[in-house]
KOLVO-848409 format. One record per residue (C-alpha): x, y, z. Coordinates in nm, 4 decimals, decimal comma. Example, Ala and Ser with C-alpha at 12.3 -4.5 7.8 and 13.67 -1.06 7.14 Angstrom:
<recs>
<rec c1="1,2300" c2="-0,4500" c3="0,7800"/>
<rec c1="1,3670" c2="-0,1060" c3="0,7140"/>
</recs>
This chain:
<recs>
<rec c1="0,0000" c2="0,0000" c3="0,0000"/>
<rec c1="0,1345" c2="0,3457" c3="-0,0921"/>
<rec c1="0,2050" c2="0,6060" c3="0,1746"/>
<rec c1="-0,0754" c2="0,8201" c3="0,0338"/>
<rec c1="-0,3175" c2="0,5292" c3="0,0532"/>
<rec c1="-0,2140" c2="0,4615" c3="0,4124"/>
<rec c1="-0,2703" c2="0,8251" c3="0,5024"/>
<rec c1="-0,6076" c2="0,8184" c3="0,3335"/>
<rec c1="-0,7144" c2="0,5099" c3="0,5270"/>
<rec c1="-0,6134" c2="0,6807" c3="0,8505"/>
<rec c1="-0,7826" c2="1,0072" c3="0,7634"/>
<rec c1="-1,1094" c2="0,8632" c3="0,6405"/>
<rec c1="-1,1395" c2="0,5398" c3="0,8316"/>
<rec c1="-1,0680" c2="0,6893" c3="1,1724"/>
<rec c1="-1,2397" c2="1,0245" c3="1,1106"/>
<rec c1="-0,9038" c2="1,1943" c3="1,1389"/>
<rec c1="-1,0136" c2="1,4763" c3="0,9133"/>
<rec c1="-1,2897" c2="1,6078" c3="1,1361"/>
<rec c1="-1,3273" c2="1,9817" c3="1,0969"/>
<rec c1="-1,2006" c2="2,1537" c3="1,4096"/>
<rec c1="-1,2387" c2="2,5181" c3="1,3044"/>
<rec c1="-0,9220" c2="2,6072" c3="1,4921"/>
<rec c1="-1,0101" c2="2,3835" c3="1,7837"/>
<rec c1="-0,7430" c2="2,2649" c3="2,0207"/>
<rec c1="-0,8676" c2="1,9331" c3="2,1582"/>
<rec c1="-1,0180" c2="1,9777" c3="2,5004"/>
<rec c1="-1,1702" c2="1,7300" c3="2,7378"/>
<rec c1="-1,5067" c2="1,7708" c3="2,9008"/>
<rec c1="-1,8307" c2="1,5996" c3="2,9816"/>
<rec c1="-2,0742" c2="1,5880" c3="2,6916"/>
<rec c1="-2,4478" c2="1,5636" c3="2,7208"/>
<rec c1="-2,6101" c2="1,2242" c3="2,6699"/>
<rec c1="-2,7261" c2="1,2783" c3="2,3137"/>
<rec c1="-2,7002" c2="0,9178" c3="2,1982"/>
<rec c1="-3,0152" c2="0,8245" c3="2,3909"/>
<rec c1="-3,3726" c2="0,9218" c3="2,3065"/>
<rec c1="-3,4884" c2="1,1695" c3="2,2006"/>
<rec c1="-3,1675" c2="1,2887" c3="2,0238"/>
<rec c1="-2,9995" c2="0,9613" c3="1,9134"/>
<rec c1="-2,7198" c2="1,1499" c3="1,7398"/>
<rec c1="-2,5297" c2="0,8667" c3="1,5705"/>
<rec c1="-2,8360" c2="0,6563" c3="1,4951"/>
<rec c1="-3,0508" c2="0,9132" c3="1,3197"/>
<rec c1="-3,0235" c2="0,9930" c3="0,9513"/>
<rec c1="-2,9089" c2="1,3551" c3="0,9074"/>
<rec c1="-3,1136" c2="1,6031" c3="0,7089"/>
<rec c1="-2,9034" c2="1,9052" c3="0,6282"/>
<rec c1="-2,7456" c2="2,1040" c3="0,3493"/>
<rec c1="-2,4624" c2="1,8551" c3="0,2947"/>
<rec c1="-2,6747" c2="1,5400" c3="0,3086"/>
<rec c1="-2,9147" c2="1,6940" c3="0,0556"/>
<rec c1="-2,6305" c2="1,7881" c3="-0,1794"/>
<rec c1="-2,4737" c2="1,4434" c3="-0,1632"/>
<rec c1="-2,8107" c2="1,2788" c3="-0,2278"/>
<rec c1="-2,8431" c2="1,4913" c3="-0,5426"/>
<rec c1="-2,4886" c2="1,3977" c3="-0,6477"/>
<rec c1="-2,5612" c2="1,0270" c3="-0,6056"/>
<rec c1="-2,8621" c2="1,0389" c3="-0,8397"/>
<rec c1="-2,6975" c2="1,2698" c3="-1,0927"/>
<rec c1="-2,8987" c2="1,5865" c3="-1,0212"/>
<rec c1="-2,5801" c2="1,7685" c3="-0,9308"/>
<rec c1="-2,2122" c2="1,7170" c3="-1,0048"/>
<rec c1="-1,9016" c2="1,7925" c3="-0,8056"/>
<rec c1="-1,6137" c2="1,8874" c3="-1,0316"/>
<rec c1="-1,2549" c2="1,7941" c3="-0,9497"/>
<rec c1="-0,9573" c2="2,0041" c3="-1,0526"/>
<rec c1="-0,5879" c2="1,9322" c3="-1,0266"/>
<rec c1="-0,5151" c2="2,2368" c3="-0,8094"/>
<rec c1="-0,7751" c2="2,2212" c3="-0,5310"/>
<rec c1="-0,9536" c2="1,8908" c3="-0,5845"/>
<rec c1="-1,3260" c2="1,9269" c3="-0,5095"/>
<rec c1="-1,2859" c2="2,2459" c3="-0,3064"/>
<rec c1="-1,4037" c2="2,5081" c3="-0,5550"/>
<rec c1="-1,6978" c2="2,2992" c3="-0,6704"/>
<rec c1="-1,8051" c2="2,2181" c3="-0,3159"/>
<rec c1="-1,7875" c2="2,5842" c3="-0,2115"/>
<rec c1="-2,0052" c2="2,6805" c3="-0,5069"/>
<rec c1="-2,2644" c2="2,4062" c3="-0,4520"/>
<rec c1="-2,2962" c2="2,4860" c3="-0,0809"/>
<rec c1="-2,2983" c2="2,8644" c3="-0,1407"/>
<rec c1="-1,9927" c2="2,9148" c3="0,0801"/>
<rec c1="-1,8097" c2="3,2344" c3="-0,0246"/>
<rec c1="-1,4404" c2="3,2145" c3="-0,1085"/>
<rec c1="-1,4057" c2="3,5541" c3="0,0614"/>
<rec c1="-1,4729" c2="3,3833" c3="0,3960"/>
<rec c1="-1,1300" c2="3,2163" c3="0,3799"/>
<rec c1="-0,9285" c2="3,2204" c3="0,7011"/>
<rec c1="-0,5912" c2="3,0497" c3="0,7440"/>
<rec c1="-0,4767" c2="2,8626" c3="1,0548"/>
<rec c1="-0,1255" c2="2,7204" c3="1,0830"/>
<rec c1="-0,1313" c2="2,5535" c3="1,4231"/>
<rec c1="-0,1678" c2="2,1756" c3="1,4203"/>
<rec c1="-0,5127" c2="2,1923" c3="1,5754"/>
<rec c1="-0,6681" c2="1,9625" c3="1,3185"/>
<rec c1="-0,6336" c2="1,5881" c3="1,2791"/>
<rec c1="-0,4916" c2="1,6439" c3="0,9310"/>
<rec c1="-0,2053" c2="1,7975" c3="1,1245"/>
<rec c1="0,0695" c2="1,6339" c3="0,9195"/>
<rec c1="-0,0139" c2="1,8753" c3="0,6352"/>
<rec c1="-0,0264" c2="2,1891" c3="0,8488"/>
<rec c1="0,2571" c2="2,4259" c3="0,9351"/>
<rec c1="0,3331" c2="2,7962" c3="0,9053"/>
<rec c1="0,4175" c2="2,7700" c3="0,5353"/>
<rec c1="0,1131" c2="2,5519" c3="0,4549"/>
<rec c1="-0,1767" c2="2,6612" c3="0,6774"/>
<rec c1="-0,5179" c2="2,5013" c3="0,6662"/>
<rec c1="-0,7877" c2="2,7094" c3="0,4975"/>
<rec c1="-1,1378" c2="2,7401" c3="0,6450"/>
<rec c1="-1,4475" c2="2,8617" c3="0,4643"/>
<rec c1="-1,7978" c2="2,9156" c3="0,6011"/>
<rec c1="-2,1472" c2="3,0458" c3="0,5481"/>
<rec c1="-2,4290" c2="3,0687" c3="0,8033"/>
<rec c1="-2,4505" c2="2,6940" c3="0,8634"/>
<rec c1="-2,1628" c2="2,5132" c3="0,6907"/>
<rec c1="-1,7853" c2="2,4986" c3="0,7400"/>
<rec c1="-1,5262" c2="2,3536" c3="0,5003"/>
<rec c1="-1,1616" c2="2,2822" c3="0,5795"/>
<rec c1="-0,8918" c2="2,2439" c3="0,3135"/>
<rec c1="-0,5284" c2="2,1359" c3="0,3474"/>
<rec c1="-0,2720" c2="2,1539" c3="0,0694"/>
<rec c1="-0,2278" c2="1,7984" c3="-0,0680"/>
<rec c1="-0,4747" c2="1,6813" c3="0,1957"/>
<rec c1="-0,6442" c2="1,3462" c3="0,1662"/>
<rec c1="-0,9909" c2="1,4843" c3="0,2329"/>
<rec c1="-1,1971" c2="1,7975" c3="0,2575"/>
<rec c1="-1,3332" c2="1,8411" c3="0,6094"/>
<rec c1="-1,6981" c2="1,9398" c3="0,6200"/>
<rec c1="-1,9255" c2="2,0331" c3="0,9067"/>
<rec c1="-2,2809" c2="2,1552" c3="0,8796"/>
<rec c1="-2,5525" c2="2,2452" c3="1,1272"/>
<rec c1="-2,8388" c2="1,9965" c3="1,1259"/>
<rec c1="-3,1719" c2="2,1158" c3="1,2688"/>
<rec c1="-3,2123" c2="1,8023" c3="1,4829"/>
<rec c1="-2,8527" c2="1,6940" c3="1,5454"/>
<rec c1="-2,6421" c2="2,0072" c3="1,5818"/>
<rec c1="-2,3066" c2="1,9902" c3="1,4052"/>
<rec c1="-2,2713" c2="1,6904" c3="1,1721"/>
<rec c1="-1,9291" c2="1,6041" c3="1,0347"/>
<rec c1="-1,8249" c2="1,4633" c3="0,6973"/>
<rec c1="-1,5113" c2="1,3938" c3="0,4979"/>
<rec c1="-1,4888" c2="1,4047" c3="0,1194"/>
<rec c1="-1,1904" c2="1,2267" c3="-0,0359"/>
<rec c1="-0,9830" c2="1,4529" c3="-0,2588"/>
<rec c1="-0,9029" c2="1,1842" c3="-0,5151"/>
<rec c1="-1,1206" c2="1,2117" c3="-0,8275"/>
<rec c1="-1,4200" c2="0,9781" c3="-0,8327"/>
<rec c1="-1,6944" c2="0,9303" c3="-1,0878"/>
<rec c1="-1,9529" c2="0,9833" c3="-0,8154"/>
<rec c1="-1,7865" c2="1,1374" c3="-0,5070"/>
<rec c1="-1,9430" c2="1,0687" c3="-0,1704"/>
<rec c1="-1,9093" c2="1,2474" c3="0,1630"/>
<rec c1="-1,8673" c2="1,0084" c3="0,4564"/>
<rec c1="-2,0334" c2="1,0955" c3="0,7845"/>
<rec c1="-1,8010" c2="1,0909" c3="1,0862"/>
<rec c1="-1,9220" c2="1,0488" c3="1,4431"/>
<rec c1="-1,7282" c2="0,9006" c3="1,7361"/>
<rec c1="-1,3762" c2="1,0320" c3="1,6764"/>
<rec c1="-1,4914" c2="1,3809" c3="1,5799"/>
<rec c1="-1,7028" c2="1,4037" c3="1,8922"/>
<rec c1="-1,4010" c2="1,3520" c3="2,1176"/>
<rec c1="-1,3235" c2="1,7186" c3="2,0525"/>
<rec c1="-1,6494" c2="1,8407" c3="1,9081"/>
<rec c1="-1,8816" c2="1,7509" c3="2,1947"/>
<rec c1="-1,6930" c2="1,8605" c3="2,5038"/>
<rec c1="-1,7057" c2="2,1461" c3="2,7531"/>
<rec c1="-1,5851" c2="2,4085" c3="2,4991"/>
<rec c1="-1,8823" c2="2,3251" c3="2,2729"/>
<rec c1="-2,1341" c2="2,3361" c3="2,5596"/>
<rec c1="-2,1352" c2="1,9544" c3="2,5689"/>
<rec c1="-2,3140" c2="1,9226" c3="2,2338"/>
<rec c1="-2,1871" c2="1,8534" c3="1,8795"/>
<rec c1="-2,0398" c2="2,1871" c3="1,7797"/>
<rec c1="-1,7277" c2="2,3989" c3="1,7303"/>
<rec c1="-1,4934" c2="2,6315" c3="1,9093"/>
<rec c1="-1,1984" c2="2,8460" c3="1,8021"/>
<rec c1="-0,8665" c2="2,8277" c3="1,9803"/>
<rec c1="-0,5819" c2="3,0785" c3="1,9960"/>
<rec c1="-0,2373" c2="2,9292" c3="2,0649"/>
<rec c1="0,1298" c2="3,0153" c3="2,0486"/>
<rec c1="0,2588" c2="2,8131" c3="1,7545"/>
<rec c1="0,6040" c2="2,7341" c3="1,6171"/>
<rec c1="0,6997" c2="2,7100" c3="1,2482"/>
<rec c1="0,6061" c2="2,3417" c3="1,2346"/>
<rec c1="0,2597" c2="2,4277" c3="1,3645"/>
<rec c1="0,3021" c2="2,2767" c3="1,7094"/>
<rec c1="0,1256" c2="2,4685" c3="1,9879"/>
<rec c1="0,3554" c2="2,5743" c3="2,2708"/>
<rec c1="0,1261" c2="2,4463" c3="2,5405"/>
<rec c1="0,3364" c2="2,5657" c3="2,8313"/>
<rec c1="0,2345" c2="2,9215" c3="2,7413"/>
<rec c1="-0,1360" c2="2,8436" c3="2,7492"/>
<rec c1="-0,4186" c2="2,8612" c3="2,4991"/>
<rec c1="-0,7269" c2="3,0807" c3="2,4687"/>
<rec c1="-1,0774" c2="3,0279" c3="2,3439"/>
<rec c1="-1,1946" c2="3,2836" c3="2,0909"/>
<rec c1="-1,5513" c2="3,4072" c3="2,0822"/>
<rec c1="-1,7176" c2="3,7491" c3="2,0928"/>
<rec c1="-1,6243" c2="3,7973" c3="2,4582"/>
<rec c1="-1,2515" c2="3,7289" c3="2,4130"/>
<rec c1="-1,0053" c2="4,0119" c3="2,4751"/>
<rec c1="-0,8789" c2="4,1312" c3="2,1395"/>
<rec c1="-0,5169" c2="4,0831" c3="2,2427"/>
<rec c1="-0,5690" c2="3,7094" c3="2,3003"/>
<rec c1="-0,7218" c2="3,6295" c3="1,9637"/>
<rec c1="-0,5823" c2="3,4449" c3="1,6635"/>
<rec c1="-0,2591" c2="3,2970" c3="1,7893"/>
<rec c1="-0,1630" c2="3,0359" c3="1,5284"/>
<rec c1="-0,3735" c2="3,2101" c3="1,2627"/>
<rec c1="-0,2945" c2="3,4471" c3="0,9804"/>
<rec c1="-0,4884" c2="3,7730" c3="0,9853"/>
<rec c1="-0,5280" c2="4,0250" c3="0,7015"/>
<rec c1="-0,6823" c2="4,3632" c3="0,7628"/>
<rec c1="-0,6385" c2="4,6794" c3="0,9614"/>
<rec c1="-0,7397" c2="4,7302" c3="1,3247"/>
<rec c1="-0,5651" c2="5,0441" c3="1,4446"/>
<rec c1="-0,3797" c2="5,0244" c3="1,7756"/>
<rec c1="-0,5582" c2="4,7083" c3="1,8910"/>
<rec c1="-0,3171" c2="4,4172" c3="1,9082"/>
<rec c1="-0,3768" c2="4,0463" c3="1,8420"/>
<rec c1="-0,1658" c2="3,7273" c3="1,8441"/>
<rec c1="-0,1879" c2="3,6492" c3="1,4722"/>
<rec c1="0,0791" c2="3,6477" c3="1,2029"/>
<rec c1="0,3648" c2="3,5446" c3="1,4295"/>
<rec c1="0,5629" c2="3,2212" c3="1,4386"/>
<rec c1="0,7389" c2="3,1416" c3="1,7658"/>
<rec c1="1,0649" c2="2,9575" c3="1,8176"/>
<rec c1="0,9375" c2="2,7488" c3="2,1059"/>
<rec c1="1,1970" c2="2,8903" c3="2,3429"/>
<rec c1="1,1649" c2="3,1504" c3="2,6136"/>
<rec c1="0,8297" c2="3,3134" c3="2,6768"/>
<rec c1="0,6358" c2="3,3454" c3="2,3498"/>
<rec c1="0,3600" c2="3,5372" c3="2,5267"/>
<rec c1="0,6117" c2="3,8212" c3="2,5697"/>
<rec c1="0,7245" c2="3,8223" c3="2,2064"/>
<rec c1="0,7134" c2="4,1495" c3="2,0136"/>
<rec c1="0,4466" c2="4,1053" c3="1,7466"/>
<rec c1="0,4501" c2="4,4585" c3="1,6067"/>
<rec c1="0,5191" c2="4,3207" c3="1,2575"/>
<rec c1="0,2096" c2="4,1024" c3="1,2799"/>
<rec c1="-0,0321" c2="4,3906" c3="1,3245"/>
<rec c1="-0,2336" c2="4,5597" c3="1,0477"/>
<rec c1="-0,1055" c2="4,3189" c3="0,7835"/>
<rec c1="-0,2841" c2="4,3436" c3="0,4493"/>
<rec c1="-0,0608" c2="4,1122" c3="0,2419"/>
<rec c1="0,0624" c2="3,7699" c3="0,3557"/>
<rec c1="0,3022" c2="3,7269" c3="0,0649"/>
<rec c1="0,6093" c2="3,7582" c3="0,2869"/>
<rec c1="0,4807" c2="3,4832" c3="0,5190"/>
<rec c1="0,3601" c2="3,2117" c3="0,2791"/>
<rec c1="0,2852" c2="3,1282" c3="-0,0834"/>
<rec c1="-0,0651" c2="3,2698" c3="-0,1067"/>
<rec c1="-0,0993" c2="3,1514" c3="-0,4683"/>
<rec c1="-0,1538" c2="2,8019" c3="-0,3283"/>
<rec c1="-0,4978" c2="2,9073" c3="-0,2014"/>
<rec c1="-0,8092" c2="3,0247" c3="-0,3856"/>
<rec c1="-0,7614" c2="3,3728" c3="-0,2379"/>
<rec c1="-0,4614" c2="3,5393" c3="-0,0686"/>
<rec c1="-0,6598" c2="3,6573" c3="0,2347"/>
<rec c1="-0,7318" c2="3,5549" c3="0,5933"/>
<rec c1="-0,9815" c2="3,8312" c3="0,6469"/>
<rec c1="-1,0116" c2="3,9886" c3="0,9930"/>
<rec c1="-1,3838" c2="4,0564" c3="0,9504"/>
<rec c1="-1,4424" c2="3,6931" c3="0,8528"/>
<rec c1="-1,2506" c2="3,5885" c3="1,1648"/>
<rec c1="-1,4704" c2="3,8112" c3="1,3817"/>
<rec c1="-1,7933" c2="3,6743" c3="1,2351"/>
<rec c1="-1,6637" c2="3,3170" c3="1,2559"/>
<rec c1="-1,5939" c2="3,3605" c3="1,6285"/>
<rec c1="-1,9458" c2="3,4868" c3="1,6932"/>
<rec c1="-2,1184" c2="3,2279" c3="1,4782"/>
<rec c1="-1,9537" c2="2,9089" c3="1,6009"/>
<rec c1="-2,0384" c2="2,9818" c3="1,9634"/>
<rec c1="-2,3919" c2="3,0961" c3="1,8763"/>
<rec c1="-2,4570" c2="2,7627" c3="1,7080"/>
<rec c1="-2,3389" c2="2,5843" c3="2,0233"/>
<rec c1="-2,5879" c2="2,7800" c3="2,2344"/>
<rec c1="-2,8703" c2="2,7061" c3="1,9891"/>
<rec c1="-2,7914" c2="2,3342" c3="1,9795"/>
<rec c1="-2,7715" c2="2,3140" c3="2,3592"/>
<rec c1="-3,1104" c2="2,4862" c3="2,3918"/>
<rec c1="-3,2519" c2="2,2433" c3="2,1355"/>
<rec c1="-3,1137" c2="1,9266" c3="2,2972"/>
<rec c1="-3,1886" c2="2,0238" c3="2,6573"/>
<rec c1="-3,5455" c2="2,1252" c3="2,5799"/>
<rec c1="-3,6145" c2="1,8045" c3="2,3898"/>
<rec c1="-3,4609" c2="1,5981" c3="2,6681"/>
<rec c1="-3,6578" c2="1,7883" c3="2,9341"/>
<rec c1="-3,9867" c2="1,7355" c3="2,7536"/>
<rec c1="-3,9048" c2="1,3687" c3="2,6966"/>
<rec c1="-3,8236" c2="1,3214" c3="3,0649"/>
<rec c1="-4,1381" c2="1,5060" c3="3,1714"/>
<rec c1="-4,3551" c2="1,2834" c3="2,9563"/>
<rec c1="-4,1850" c2="0,9681" c3="3,0885"/>
<rec c1="-4,2175" c2="1,0766" c3="3,4515"/>
<rec c1="-4,5804" c2="1,1789" c3="3,4130"/>
<rec c1="-4,6572" c2="0,8450" c3="3,2572"/>
<rec c1="-4,4963" c2="0,6649" c3="3,5511"/>
<rec c1="-4,7043" c2="0,8762" c3="3,7914"/>
<rec c1="-5,0252" c2="0,8191" c3="3,6021"/>
<rec c1="-5,0534" c2="1,1857" c3="3,5011"/>
<rec c1="-5,1310" c2="1,3343" c3="3,1588"/>
<rec c1="-4,8101" c2="1,3261" c3="2,9468"/>
<rec c1="-4,8184" c2="1,7041" c3="2,8953"/>
<rec c1="-4,8722" c2="1,7887" c3="3,2627"/>
<rec c1="-4,6198" c2="2,0762" c3="3,3161"/>
<rec c1="-4,3480" c2="2,0394" c3="3,5772"/>
<rec c1="-4,1425" c2="2,3182" c3="3,7331"/>
<rec c1="-3,8237" c2="2,1162" c3="3,6874"/>
<rec c1="-3,8877" c2="2,1070" c3="3,3126"/>
<rec c1="-3,9360" c2="2,4836" c3="3,2961"/>
<rec c1="-3,6208" c2="2,5321" c3="3,5010"/>
<rec c1="-3,4156" c2="2,3246" c3="3,2582"/>
<rec c1="-3,5500" c2="2,5171" c3="2,9602"/>
<rec c1="-3,4842" c2="2,8501" c3="3,1319"/>
<rec c1="-3,1274" c2="2,7445" c3="3,2210"/>
<rec c1="-3,0284" c2="2,7080" c3="2,8537"/>
<rec c1="-3,2458" c2="2,9762" c3="2,6951"/>
<rec c1="-3,1244" c2="3,2649" c3="2,9130"/>
<rec c1="-2,7568" c2="3,2169" c3="2,8122"/>
<rec c1="-2,8716" c2="3,1854" c3="2,4497"/>
<rec c1="-3,0546" c2="3,5171" c3="2,4767"/>
<rec c1="-2,7530" c2="3,6862" c3="2,6316"/>
<rec c1="-2,5303" c2="3,5634" c3="2,3518"/>
<rec c1="-2,7735" c2="3,6581" c3="2,0749"/>
<rec c1="-2,7927" c2="4,0100" c3="2,2216"/>
<rec c1="-2,4102" c2="4,0324" c3="2,2549"/>
<rec c1="-2,4282" c2="4,0789" c3="2,6303"/>
<rec c1="-2,0637" c2="3,9866" c3="2,6857"/>
<rec c1="-1,9126" c2="4,1331" c3="2,3705"/>
<rec c1="-1,5673" c2="4,2870" c3="2,4041"/>
<rec c1="-1,5832" c2="4,6461" c3="2,2729"/>
<rec c1="-1,3655" c2="4,7506" c3="1,9819"/>
<rec c1="-1,1507" c2="5,0578" c3="2,0258"/>
<rec c1="-1,0516" c2="5,1115" c3="1,6622"/>
<rec c1="-1,2098" c2="5,0416" c3="1,3260"/>
<rec c1="-1,1595" c2="4,7000" c3="1,1654"/>
<rec c1="-1,1357" c2="4,6641" c3="0,7877"/>
<rec c1="-1,0841" c2="4,3377" c3="0,6022"/>
<rec c1="-0,9116" c2="4,2725" c3="0,2724"/>
<rec c1="-1,1171" c2="4,0095" c3="0,0904"/>
<rec c1="-1,4527" c2="4,1763" c3="0,0323"/>
<rec c1="-1,6129" c2="3,9423" c3="0,2851"/>
<rec c1="-1,7830" c2="4,2278" c3="0,4732"/>
<rec c1="-1,9883" c2="4,3375" c3="0,1730"/>
<rec c1="-2,0659" c2="3,9821" c3="0,0676"/>
<rec c1="-2,1772" c2="3,8906" c3="0,4198"/>
<rec c1="-2,4126" c2="4,1875" c3="0,4574"/>
<rec c1="-2,5756" c2="4,1541" c3="0,1151"/>
<rec c1="-2,8384" c2="3,8794" c3="0,1790"/>
<rec c1="-3,0352" c2="4,0731" c3="0,4434"/>
<rec c1="-3,3280" c2="4,0420" c3="0,5108"/>
<rec c1="-3,3967" c2="4,4137" c3="0,5457"/>
<rec c1="-3,6737" c2="4,6098" c3="0,7065"/>
<rec c1="-3,8763" c2="4,8836" c3="0,5393"/>
<rec c1="-3,5976" c2="5,1332" c3="0,6189"/>
<rec c1="-3,3301" c2="4,9139" c3="0,4613"/>
<rec c1="-3,1748" c2="4,7988" c3="0,7902"/>
<rec c1="-3,0489" c2="4,4456" c3="0,8499"/>
<rec c1="-2,9104" c2="4,2468" c3="1,1415"/>
<rec c1="-2,6257" c2="4,1572" c3="0,9038"/>
<rec c1="-2,5126" c2="4,5207" c3="0,8838"/>
<rec c1="-2,1633" c2="4,5356" c3="1,0295"/>
<rec c1="-2,0242" c2="4,8090" c3="1,2502"/>
<rec c1="-1,6654" c2="4,7001" c3="1,3200"/>
<rec c1="-1,5830" c2="5,0282" c3="1,4899"/>
<rec c1="-1,7063" c2="5,0039" c3="1,8474"/>
<rec c1="-1,8713" c2="4,6613" c3="1,8189"/>
<rec c1="-1,9189" c2="4,3844" c3="1,5670"/>
<rec c1="-2,2690" c2="4,4613" c3="1,4367"/>
<rec c1="-2,4572" c2="4,7860" c3="1,3959"/>
<rec c1="-2,7703" c2="4,6369" c3="1,5518"/>
<rec c1="-2,6921" c2="4,4098" c3="1,8495"/>
<rec c1="-2,9022" c2="4,1024" c3="1,7765"/>
<rec c1="-2,7546" c2="3,8007" c3="1,6002"/>
<rec c1="-2,8518" c2="3,7324" c3="1,2394"/>
<rec c1="-2,8673" c2="3,3638" c3="1,3359"/>
<rec c1="-3,2171" c2="3,4271" c3="1,4686"/>
<rec c1="-3,3162" c2="3,3728" c3="1,1035"/>
<rec c1="-3,1221" c2="3,0471" c3="1,0765"/>
<rec c1="-3,2823" c2="2,7120" c3="1,0122"/>
<rec c1="-3,1411" c2="2,5768" c3="1,3389"/>
<rec c1="-3,2998" c2="2,8597" c3="1,5389"/>
<rec c1="-3,6326" c2="2,8139" c3="1,3630"/>
<rec c1="-3,6119" c2="2,4424" c3="1,4463"/>
<rec c1="-3,5938" c2="2,5017" c3="1,8224"/>
<rec c1="-3,8631" c2="2,3065" c3="2,0076"/>
<rec c1="-4,1844" c2="2,5021" c3="2,0565"/>
<rec c1="-4,1269" c2="2,5354" c3="2,4308"/>
<rec c1="-3,7798" c2="2,6867" c3="2,3850"/>
<rec c1="-3,8839" c2="2,9186" c3="2,1059"/>
<rec c1="-4,1841" c2="3,0454" c3="2,2998"/>
<rec c1="-3,9606" c2="3,1181" c3="2,5977"/>
<rec c1="-3,7004" c2="3,2991" c3="2,3850"/>
<rec c1="-3,9593" c2="3,5038" c3="2,1963"/>
<rec c1="-4,1364" c2="3,6057" c3="2,5169"/>
<rec c1="-3,8099" c2="3,7176" c3="2,6745"/>
<rec c1="-3,7010" c2="3,8998" c3="2,3593"/>
<rec c1="-4,0218" c2="4,1013" c3="2,3701"/>
<rec c1="-3,9562" c2="4,1909" c3="2,7352"/>
<rec c1="-3,5979" c2="4,2928" c3="2,6646"/>
<rec c1="-3,6652" c2="4,4933" c3="2,3493"/>
<rec c1="-3,9638" c2="4,6750" c3="2,5016"/>
<rec c1="-3,7464" c2="4,7928" c3="2,7914"/>
<rec c1="-3,9446" c2="4,5927" c3="3,0447"/>
<rec c1="-3,6278" c2="4,3992" c3="3,1281"/>
<rec c1="-3,3422" c2="4,6362" c3="3,2077"/>
<rec c1="-3,1437" c2="4,3866" c3="3,4112"/>
<rec c1="-2,7627" c2="4,3859" c3="3,4180"/>
<rec c1="-2,7247" c2="4,1274" c3="3,1415"/>
<rec c1="-2,9049" c2="4,3539" c3="2,8940"/>
<rec c1="-2,8125" c2="4,6976" c3="3,0227"/>
<rec c1="-2,5664" c2="4,7415" c3="2,7361"/>
<rec c1="-2,8652" c2="4,7729" c3="2,5002"/>
<rec c1="-2,9464" c2="5,1403" c3="2,4696"/>
<rec c1="-3,3058" c2="5,2559" c3="2,4088"/>
<rec c1="-3,2013" c2="5,3293" c3="2,0504"/>
<rec c1="-3,0591" c2="4,9765" c3="2,0108"/>
<rec c1="-3,3758" c2="4,8166" c3="2,1445"/>
<rec c1="-3,5990" c2="5,0264" c3="1,9239"/>
<rec c1="-3,3963" c2="4,9568" c3="1,6090"/>
<rec c1="-3,3772" c2="4,5814" c3="1,6692"/>
<rec c1="-3,7485" c2="4,5693" c3="1,7535"/>
<rec c1="-3,8380" c2="4,7512" c3="1,4315"/>
<rec c1="-3,6117" c2="4,5319" c3="1,2192"/>
<rec c1="-3,7534" c2="4,2119" c3="1,3678"/>
<rec c1="-4,1115" c2="4,3365" c3="1,3369"/>
<rec c1="-4,0600" c2="4,3661" c3="0,9613"/>
<rec c1="-3,8409" c2="4,0617" c3="0,9048"/>
<rec c1="-3,9536" c2="3,8082" c3="1,1665"/>
<rec c1="-4,3281" c2="3,8632" c3="1,2117"/>
<rec c1="-4,3743" c2="3,5399" c3="1,4082"/>
<rec c1="-4,1968" c2="3,7122" c3="1,6970"/>
<rec c1="-4,5067" c2="3,9334" c3="1,7401"/>
<rec c1="-4,3348" c2="4,2381" c3="1,8875"/>
</recs>
């Protein structure tokens, strides 16, 4: 067997190409989502990727292979994932780590529900997509040309990292910032940092390339450490406000030469938001299932409400609300501008209210978005929340946006913010009934 064939067997057969989206493997207790009513591994997924692959199998759609990037370009086009979303990570925080180093970073691409990972000369494309019932579902697509290519679903091995404490105990994603040497190895003695919307700016993007301007704010990107001394004290002045990566790697080996700072910001918000949504989904379904089982044992009507059930739903929906309203967002002190055109492409789809405003409108001066309510409220996964969770979230959103709730967690929302978000949602999400 050739070395390439051996690597392919390892990558595909053991799920070694699971998409980590910059994740550094972390341990933690996952929820029990293999039992009813979730049954993660047992249930047949229904999502954007499974639908595409079903169409490919029957000839409705075709994935085209090219000598330069394999199936990457075709897959991006079919899944409507913009090339401008490309970000580059050079730490070995993926199980295709043998291909990743500072000179050959892994490229990540995403839209609102799907993530694709690409390694130069990699055996597979790494794919993750958000499934309404199952949370993040993981696939690998072999990069060797096939008459009818097929994405293989991955479960157990991917979930070692993708269903732990950093992902809220459900199948999901998290970003990790590390100090990395030229070979891509994280220098663990100096620590690692999670990256989401609450992360201090100066702890973001270690082990990543970053293109764009950000004023005097400093980040950990664009620097390769020697592995000696104290990398956390290294002078990274040359890594700031970089708009061209040509002096750091061969950018021609990627579909675009960018690792856009705005894409990185949106990616950090979105991955964690999906984790909150999935946790609210799973916990609510489990709570309702348990309530029905207990009521049956007690000889009560299956839908007899229980305070413990409401408490469980409240415990996951309140953190979801706080995240969707950017309660813990780290303020920006200087304007951020990307290099790839991602910002314009991201904002374009809307939807927009009668005054032309959208929750996808970016600010990137003092905060991430102009209107502080996540665009993922329109997502399929949010719409698929169980009725009990959605009713709770919608009721609380009405209280918050009306000003009835001015508690500490939502005090950052000014009267103008609340009014603008309420008006946008009234026009674009009428089921909210504001």
